[in-house]
Structure formats: C-alpha cells, structure tokens
DRENLO-35972 format. One record per residue (C-alpha): residue in three letters; x, y, z. Coordinates in steps of 0.001 Angstrom, whole numbers, padded with zeros to 6 digits, always signed. Layout:
# DRENLO-35972
ALAXYZ ...
END
This chain:
# DRENLO-35972
MET+183094+049127+076052 LEU+179612+047681+076453 SER+179031+049798+079550 THR+179662+052953+077539 LEU+177282+051747+074861 LEU+174537+051017+077363 MET+174606+054469+078893 ALA+174850+056409+075622 GLN+172146+058857+074593 PRO+170691+058869+071059 ALA+173356+060035+068628 LEU+172233+062678+066135 THR+173622+062654+062602 PHE+173027+065669+060383 VAL+171759+065229+056835 PHE+172806+067796+054206 PRO+171548+068548+050667 PRO+172615+065743+048272 HIS+175606+067455+046614 ILE+176894+068685+049995 GLN+176507+065169+051394 ALA+178420+063811+048392 GLY+181179+066367+048938 ILE+181482+065324+052578 ALA+181776+061672+051521 LYS+184599+062594+049100 GLY+186427+064709+051658 ILE+185870+067941+049720 TYR+183603+069302+052438 ALA+183614+068638+056165 GLN+181028+069043+058846 VAL+181832+071722+061417 VAL+183002+070365+064768 ARG+183252+072448+067931 GLY+186328+072354+070119 ASP+184726+069803+072465 GLY+183964+067451+069563 THR+180286+068406+069237 LEU+178982+068311+065663 VAL+177266+071393+064221 GLY+174821+071303+061306 VAL+177036+073390+059023 ALA+179425+072187+056293 ARG+182523+073988+055053 ASP+185036+073602+052249 VAL+188112+071750+053514 ALA+190510+073641+051239 THR+189231+077212+051552 GLY+187459+077079+054903 ARG+184374+078806+053477 PHE+180945+077694+054679 VAL+178936+075912+051966 GLY+175697+074530+053392 LEU+173330+073939+056296 ALA+171890+070628+057459 THR+168317+070023+056328 GLY+167546+066927+058364 HIS+168781+064527+060983 SER+168713+060871+061844 LEU+168943+059476+065344 ASP+170885+056363+066203 GLN+168699+055214+069082 GLN+170137+051722+069319 PRO+172528+052395+072265 PHE+169745+054235+074105 LEU+167297+051375+073550 TRP+169836+048736+074570 ARG+170153+050562+077864 ILE+166435+050039+078408 LEU+165734+046603+076938 LEU+166358+043069+078006 ASP+168806+041137+075817 GLY+167265+040126+072497 GLY+164453+042653+072658 MET+165927+044792+069907 LYS+165147+042249+067214 ALA+161548+043383+066989 LEU+162331+047077+066503 SER+162728+048878+063209 ALA+165102+051733+062455 SER+164188+055335+063199 PRO+163477+057315+059984 THR+165252+060482+058952 SER+163480+063602+060209 PRO+163574+067207+058988 LEU+165746+069451+061116 SER+163607+071827+063149 PRO+163326+075246+061453 LEU+163830+076764+064910 LEU+167496+075773+064637 SER+168165+078645+062254 GLY+170608+080742+064197 VAL+172962+080839+061187 GLN+170288+082478+059041 MET+169553+084906+061851 LEU+173196+085929+062126 GLN+173178+086612+058394 VAL+169975+088623+058712 HIS+171475+090770+061463 ARG+174582+091506+059402 GLY+172978+092089+056002 PHE+169214+092287+056242 GLN+168306+093339+052720 LYS+170248+090653+050857 THR+169188+087898+053238 TYR+165519+088842+053539 GLN+164460+085552+051964 LYS+166032+083651+054855 LEU+163220+084880+057076 ASP+160980+082332+055354 VAL+162820+079588+057235 ILE+162308+081328+060564 GLN+158642+082081+059877 ALA+158081+078461+058833 GLY+159511+077332+062163 LEU+157200+079629+064114 GLN+154206+078483+062070 SER+155113+074858+062750 LEU+155282+075633+066460 GLN+151856+077272+066350 GLN+150343+074277+064578 SER+151914+071925+067090 VAL+150455+073852+070038 GLY+147056+073823+068351 VAL+147085+070043+067969 LEU+148417+069394+071477 GLN+145815+071697+073004 ALA+143026+070230+070878 THR+143648+066749+072251 THR+142849+068000+075767 ALA+139216+068164+074609 LEU+139289+064374+074470 ILE+141401+063741+077558 GLY+139411+066136+079745 VAL+140168+066646+083430 GLY+139465+063403+085300 THR+140481+059808+084654 VAL+140332+058510+081090 ALA+139777+055030+079664 GLY+142579+053450+077667 VAL+140543+053274+074465 VAL+140005+057041+074651 LEU+143704+057787+075129 SER+144559+055552+072186 ALA+142672+057973+069921 VAL+145229+060710+070668 ASN+148380+058660+071258 LEU+151775+059539+069789 HIS+151052+058061+066354 GLN+147631+059703+066071 THR+149001+063056+067232 LEU+151717+062960+064570 LYS+149010+062307+061976 LEU+146916+065205+063282 ARG+149900+067538+063057 GLU+150468+066536+059449 ASP+146783+067058+058574 VAL+146839+070513+060165 ARG+150046+071355+058303 HIS+148364+070467+054995 LEU+145198+072372+055978 LYS+143104+069204+056027 ILE+141996+070109+059557 GLU+141098+073587+060789 VAL+142348+074815+064155 LYS+139915+077336+065631 ASP+140749+079083+068916 GLY+143315+076363+069535 PHE+140851+073489+069131 ILE+139696+071218+066328 ASP+136434+069363+065735 LEU+137496+066007+067163 LYS+134138+064389+066447 LYS+134607+065200+062775 VAL+138228+064043+062729 LEU+137470+060848+064685 LYS+134122+060137+063025 SER+135099+056505+062392 ALA+136207+055972+065996 GLU+134470+053730+068503 LEU+131205+054947+070019 GLU+132834+055131+073464 ILE+135293+057742+072179 ILE+132601+059880+070552 GLN+130498+059732+073706 HIS+133510+060719+075812 ILE+134057+063812+073639 ASP+130460+064853+074386 ARG+130905+064259+078126 VAL+134075+066350+078225 ALA+132348+069158+076319 GLN+129652+069307+079022 ASP+132039+069050+081964 VAL+131962+072290+083948 GLU+135571+072014+085089 PHE+136877+071424+081571 LYS+134811+074347+080291 HIS+136811+076512+082696 HIS+140064+075017+081405 ARG+138932+075499+077816 THR+138268+079195+078433 ILE+141800+079687+079771 LEU+143316+077721+076880 ILE+141374+079666+074248 GLN+142573+082924+075786 ALA+146155+081646+075930 TYR+146106+080423+072327 GLY+144680+083776+071226 ARG+147572+085607+072869 PHE+150042+083168+071375 THR+148628+083589+067869 LYS+148582+087397+068088 ALA+152162+087372+069356 LEU+153324+085332+066361 ILE+151500+087669+063974 CYS+153223+090617+065637 LEU+156560+088804+065409 ASN+156150+087967+061724 ASP+155225+091577+060957 ALA+158261+092826+062884 LEU+160598+090556+060915 LYS+159542+092274+057694 LEU+160675+095706+058868 PRO+163950+096800+057218 ASP+164790+099270+059988 THR+166766+097467+062696 SER+165492+099624+065564 LEU+161833+099237+064589 ARG+162306+095529+063940 ASN+163833+094916+067366 MET+161096+096973+069020 GLY+158465+094838+067292 ILE+160222+091629+068346 THR+160342+092859+071943 ASN+156616+093668+071877 ALA+155867+090180+070544 GLN+158107+088737+073232 GLN+156061+090370+075982 MET+152861+089009+074435 LEU+154396+085531+074412 TYR+155263+085847+078094 GLY+151584+086630+078723 ALA+150530+083527+076800 LEU+153061+081445+078722 ALA+151614+082657+082035 ASP+148149+081540+080901 TYR+149348+078107+079772 ASP+151391+077650+082928 ALA+148499+078576+085238 PRO+148385+076131+088205 GLN+144620+075609+087831 LEU+145220+073923+084472 LEU+146845+071003+086317 GLN+144386+070668+089211 GLY+142539+067371+089090 VAL+144034+066531+085690 CYS+145226+062986+084985 ALA+148833+062306+083990 ALA+147988+062258+080268 GLY+146269+065638+080515 GLN+149177+067074+082479 LEU+151579+066021+079741 ARG+149508+067678+077027 ARG+149261+070935+078968 GLN+152979+070962+079768 GLU+153882+070242+076145 CYS+152092+073486+075248 VAL+154123+075302+077913 TRP+157375+073876+076535 ALA+156463+074981+073007 ILE+155630+078567+074050 ASP+158908+078667+075962 GLN+160722+077763+072741 ALA+158991+080611+070902 ILE+160136+083072+073580 THR+163684+081742+073315 LYS+163526+082273+069563 THR+162732+085970+070081 TYR+165953+086371+072058 GLU+167849+084724+069224 LEU+166194+087112+066772 LEU+167501+089953+068929 GLY+171002+088472+068849 ALA+171050+087752+072602 TYR+172826+084412+072233 ASP+173945+084250+075862 VAL+170288+084493+076943 VAL+169316+081819+074411 ASP+172016+079512+075766 SER+170781+079978+079342 ARG+167108+079581+078442 LEU+167720+076377+076482 SER+169570+074874+079440 SER+166712+075835+081763 LEU+164058+074526+079391 GLN+165733+071127+079092 GLU+165923+070891+082882 LYS+162284+071960+083213 ILE+161158+069311+080727 ARG+162930+066615+082742 ASP+161521+067879+086058 ASP+157987+068193+084659 SER+158237+064725+083133 LEU+159215+063125+086449 LYS+156290+064831+088218 ILE+153896+063584+085542 ILE+155213+060020+085834 ASP+154792+060146+089614 SER+151116+061009+089092 CYS+150607+058094+086669 GLU+148395+055563+088461 SER+147321+053049+085804 SER+148530+050971+082900 ASN+146130+052852+080624 GLU+147890+056112+081376 LEU+151325+054538+081035 ASP+150340+053151+077611 PHE+149865+056771+076571 LEU+152766+058349+078468 PHE+155596+055935+077734 PRO+155902+056399+073934 GLU+155256+060144+074255 MET+157937+060661+076889 ILE+160488+058490+075136 ARG+159845+060674+072076 VAL+160461+063793+074165 GLN+163668+062252+075502 THR+165045+061022+072182 HIS+163848+063801+069869 ASP+162731+067009+071576 LEU+165539+067173+074116 VAL+168122+066115+071526 LEU+167010+068916+069191 LEU+166972+071472+071994 ASN+170517+070434+072875 THR+171463+070701+069200 TRP+169981+074194+069040 GLN+172013+075125+072103 ASN+175193+073749+070518 HIS+174555+075870+067423 VAL+174106+078987+069553 VAL+177294+078326+071522 TRP+179188+077735+068272 LEU+177999+081072+066868 GLN+179437+082793+069922 GLU+182754+080975+069462 LEU+183284+082176+065880 THR+186258+084403+065208 PRO+185592+087774+063508 ARG+186929+086315+060241 GLU+184623+083291+060491 GLN+181667+085563+061184 GLU+182469+087506+058013 LEU+182629+084267+056012 LEU+179351+083031+057453 GLU+177592+086336+056810 SER+178656+086517+053169 GLU+178124+082942+051969 PRO+174843+081964+050206 LEU+174506+078681+052096 VAL+172641+075791+050460 THR+169546+074786+052454 GLU+167269+072836+050103 SER+165466+069870+051616 SER+167142+066543+050946 SER+163925+064539+051143 LYS+160411+065490+050081 ASN+158823+062428+051637 THR+160482+062548+055045 GLN+157508+063887+056992 ALA+155139+061444+055343 ASN+157347+058579+056505 LEU+157083+059819+060078 VAL+153292+059521+060182 THR+152596+056457+058020 VAL+154973+054192+059939 GLU+154233+053351+063556 PRO+156702+055310+065700 LEU+159709+053422+067013 GLU+158743+054562+070513 GLN+155456+052669+070246 GLU+157242+049548+069030 LEU+159619+049816+071957 TYR+156796+050038+074467 GLU+154944+047041+073025 THR+158166+045017+073315 LEU+158633+046105+076920 LYS+155038+045332+077907 ALA+155533+041717+076909 GLN+158475+041458+079330 SER+157343+043396+082377 HIS+154500+045068+084309 PHE+153165+048529+085184 LEU+155316+049395+088213 ALA+158579+048246+086643 LEU+157804+049995+083343 ARG+157046+053210+085190 ASP+160450+052964+086879 VAL+162146+052346+083529 LEU+160568+055526+082195 LYS+161999+057455+085139 PHE+165439+055970+084477 THR+165393+057239+080882 ILE+164738+060773+082090 GLN+167102+060746+085056 PRO+169560+057817+084785 SER+171025+058543+088228 LEU+167777+057310+089811 ARG+168630+053718+088986 GLN+171716+053882+091240 LYS+169417+053664+094276 PHE+167851+050545+092789 GLU+171272+049020+092145 THR+172331+049572+095761 SER+169107+048014+097032 LEU+169445+045056+094656 LYS+172978+044274+095816 GLN+171803+044195+099424 HIS+168688+042084+098774 ALA+170533+039675+096467 SER+173311+039163+099020 ARG+170859+038519+101873 SER+168863+036111+099723 GLY+171918+034105+098673 TYR+171976+035292+095053 GLN+175696+036083+095054 GLY+175857+036013+091236 ILE+173353+038860+091086 ALA+174998+040734+093932 LEU+178366+040702+092167 SER+176993+041642+088726 LYS+178516+044464+086656 TRP+175491+046696+086997 ASP+176532+049225+084366 GLU+176089+046467+081766 VAL+172569+045564+082915 PRO+169649+047139+080996 ASP+167175+049375+082827 LEU+164310+046916+082383 THR+166282+044149+084087 ILE+167084+046451+087020 ALA+163432+047423+087427 ASN+162168+043844+087126 LEU+164657+042522+089701 HIS+163803+045361+092075 HIS+160126+044485+092079 TYR+160887+040741+092277 PHE+162831+041187+095512 LYS+160306+043709+096813 ALA+157515+041132+096432 LYS+159693+038283+097726 LEU+160650+040147+100900 ALA+157237+041681+101560 
END
C-alpha cells in the first residue's frame, strides 16, 4: 500500500565481494536472515550452511523515506544515493573469531583498528569545524564553508593525509584559502573570542584523552594473552569515558548556536560508539545491544533539542542536510550494528563453531566508492534545495522534526482536521492523512495558522 511506502525508513541493502554477490544471484549463496526477517551482512553456502563472506558495503534505498517528506513530483530532481562502504565498526563477526582463535585471526584486527582510526579522523574533522562556527550566531556564508558536502571532503582529505589534524583541530585558513574574505575574517574573529578559547581548551583536552585511549586500545589488541588484552581494553575504556565526559560538558553548549551544538554532539555520539566498541571487544554483546539502543535514542533526543534551538533559515540550511544524513545513514548503520550483535547472540553452538573456523572473504567490492561520496553533491543537499523551493523556514523545521520523530506529525494532523472542518474545507478534513507527505502536512498547518491568526 502507498501508506506503507510513505512511512517506510531507508532500506539498507548489503553489498558483498563480487564472486559472493554472483553466488547470491545464482542461488549458490544466500544472505543470512534473522528470525524476524532482518538481514545480516553475512553470506552462507545454501547447500552446506557454511559461512562464506562478509558484506563490504551497503546501498540505501531512500526513495520511500523521501516520498514521505516531499510533495508529489518533487522526486524527479533527485539523484540516486551511491553505494557506501560498510562501517568497519560493524565487525562483530571478526571479533568473535578473534576471541575464539586469536593467533590465526590476528590479521582481522586490521579491520577493527581501521574502524577506530576512521572514528578518530571523523571526530577531528567535526571538532575542527567548530573553529569556524564559534559560539554565537553565524552567517549563512560561513556555515556553507563547513556544510555536509564540505565536511565529507575534509574527512577524505584527512584520511589521505592531505590535511593534518593537530590537537583535534586543522588550519582552516590554509584549507579554505580560496574562500570568501568574510569566511577568513570570521575564522580570525573566532580565534580571538574569549569564550571560544575556553571551549577550545576543553576540546583539545578531550581530543587528547580520546587519542591516548585509542592508542592504548590498539596496543591492547596486539597482546596475545587474553587476560592482559582484556585488561588493556578495560583501561582504554575508562580513558574513553573520561574523554566522553569532557565532550559532553554542559558548558560546551552554553551560548552555542544550533549548528555549533550539532557539531559538538556529533563528537559525543562518535566517542560513545568507541566506548560501545570496547564492550564488543570484551565479548559483552548484551551491553553492546543496550548501549546501541540508548545511543540511537540519545541521537534522536539531541537532534530534536538542536532543531528547537534553530532560529534562522541560515542555520536550517546547515542543519537540514546534516540531520537527514544522520537519520538515513548514521542511525541506519547503528541499527545494523545492533542487528549483527543480536544475531551473534542467537547463534547455536554449531553455528558459532562454523563462524569461528571459516576464513570469510572481506575484500572491498569498490575502490572508488568513497571518492564518489565526496565528488557528488550529497542527496541530502539535493533534497533540501528541492524542499526550499516549495516551502518556508517554519514548515521546513517542522518537516525535519517529523523525520526524526514521525509521531509528532499526528498532532498536526489532528489540528488540520479541526481547522479544515471549521473553514469549510471538507475535502482536506476527510483526507487519508497517512498518504500525505510530511511537507504537505507542515505547509497546510502553517497556512491555517496564518489564516486563523
């Protein structure tokens, strides 16, 4: 039904190494499916039941999600979402193998270490952009210099060592040397701002703790003795909790605009993921399951608070693509990670033995995937530009809230039915609201609000 389509979340499809993908297409291999129908990024031989490979990437079918947001016809302007590499943090299968046979699976730690390094680089870039956003209000042209597309590019440059991260910051004036004079001048003003200097001190300290914790964690993973390795992981875990406390300090949000709040909270979410990974490394899958549920809820709650503090179109221009990205990528991957962890706990003893013993194929299926993500304008940005042409600030802000907490729109629907009935718009009052896109709901709400004011 159309109503089901409209309310669907982005559907994730796993991508496997080429010969595994070909085997799945021929029916030789099959993707693992949990009892509730949830797909898992592992393939197994249909005939023997043995596990043969792990997913290396994913693609998101965002069309149903976008249809829920857009007015009819708006989809024509949007391109397809590219295939993305699967987050190295989703490596619980490798970790189970490491626990059961450390010496022969030592090389699998490279995947885990790569995931932690990627997380560190991401935090560095997110934190660095606060040096441009600052503490107070920010002009739209300044925010555009560190929007979603630019941030993805910065992450890629850091990953390829084109940009140096020092104490959790980068030389933005050097990176943005071709930017408008207003942006360069704003960087200088932020650098001299007393309040931001205080924030910067806290962030440098937090990043230092985070970096030392990851070094400690990487060293611990190299220890062949299980007891010593777990002790090292636990020590790193405590250091990460200290870093999280610094990043989550209330003073880092005082007087900060919505864009700055988002950047600071994104760092908090990333550190939280690193802590969750330490529990997975210790084999505490029940704790990982609980923490991932809590983190997803925290991200939604934090996002709603940030949107409530958004007071201008300039800020919304920055927030909307970023938060749609969080909703359609970050939360989807966290949920996927959680599904993997739950699946590992559901394995029978025989399946655990099979999984531990199989040399699973994990080669990347696309060398150019990441490059595609940063050279093409993100779908989320395209979506927002389409929406802006059909609405206004207040309605768009409401739409963003709907995407994070769909139940919020029910209040709008109830209000619309009442206003439409009183105003003689019986066709609107009797509409099948579950088939009406979010943008239409928000636009009608503000139409009646202005009409009845």
